[in-house]
C-alpha positions in Angstrom: -25.1 -120.6 20.5 -26.3 -124.2 20.3 -30.3 -124.6 19.4 -31.0 -126.6 22.5 -29.3 -123.9 24.5 -31.9 -121.5 22.6 -34.9 -123.7 22.7 -34.4 -124.1 26.6 -33.9 -120.5 27.4 -37.1 -119.6 25.6 -39.0 -122.1 27.4 -37.4 -120.1 30.9 -38.5 -117.2 29.5 -42.2 -118.5 28.8 -42.0 -119.4 32.7 -41.4 -115.7 33.4 -44.2 -114.6 31.4 -47.0 -117.1 33.3 -45.1 -115.5 36.5 -46.1 -112.0 35.2 -49.8 -113.5 34.7 -50.1 -114.3 37.9 -48.9 -111.7 39.4 -51.1 -109.5 37.8 -53.9 -111.9 38.7 -53.1 -111.7 42.2 -52.5 -107.7 42.2 -56.2 -107.7 40.1 -58.3 -110.3 41.9 -56.9 -109.0 45.3 -57.4 -112.4 47.2 -57.1 -112.4 50.9 -56.5 -108.3 50.4 -52.9 -109.7 49.1 -53.2 -107.4 46.5 -53.9 -103.9 48.4 -51.0 -105.5 50.9 -48.2 -105.6 47.6 -49.7 -102.0 46.4 -49.4 -100.4 49.6 -46.5 -97.5 49.3 -45.3 -98.4 52.7 -43.8 -101.7 51.4 -41.9 -100.9 48.5 -42.0 -102.6 45.4 -39.6 -105.5 47.3 -42.4 -107.6 48.0 -43.7 -107.5 44.6 -40.2 -108.2 42.8 -39.7 -110.9 44.9 -43.2 -112.3 44.1 -42.0 -112.2 40.8 -38.7 -113.5 40.8 -39.7 -116.2 42.9 -42.5 -117.6 40.6 -40.6 -117.0 37.5 -37.8 -119.0 39.2 -40.9 -121.8 39.8 -42.3 -121.7 36.3 -39.7 -121.4 34.7 -38.1 -124.5 35.9 -41.2 -126.3 35.7 -41.1 -125.1 31.6 -37.6 -126.0 31.2 -38.5 -129.4 32.7 -41.2 -129.9 30.2 -38.8 -129.0 27.4 -35.9 -131.4 28.8 -38.7 -134.6 29.1 -40.3 -133.6 25.6 -36.8 -133.4 23.9 -36.2 -136.6 25.8 -38.9 -138.5 23.4 -37.2 -137.3 20.4 
């Protein structure tokens, strides 16, 4: 793989790590009872996985865009 693709993939992975931190913060802080709703056994793991997945896509896209923007300055 080319180094450029590896750099962009690394930045996208950082976005998913940030999303994991966001989901952990929501579960721990329990804002408005959201963490409790996500932990309920009746709903299963799907809402938690969806929150992590879509947050990861969002943060990954932002990190990817930032990497692209910074690479354009070089």
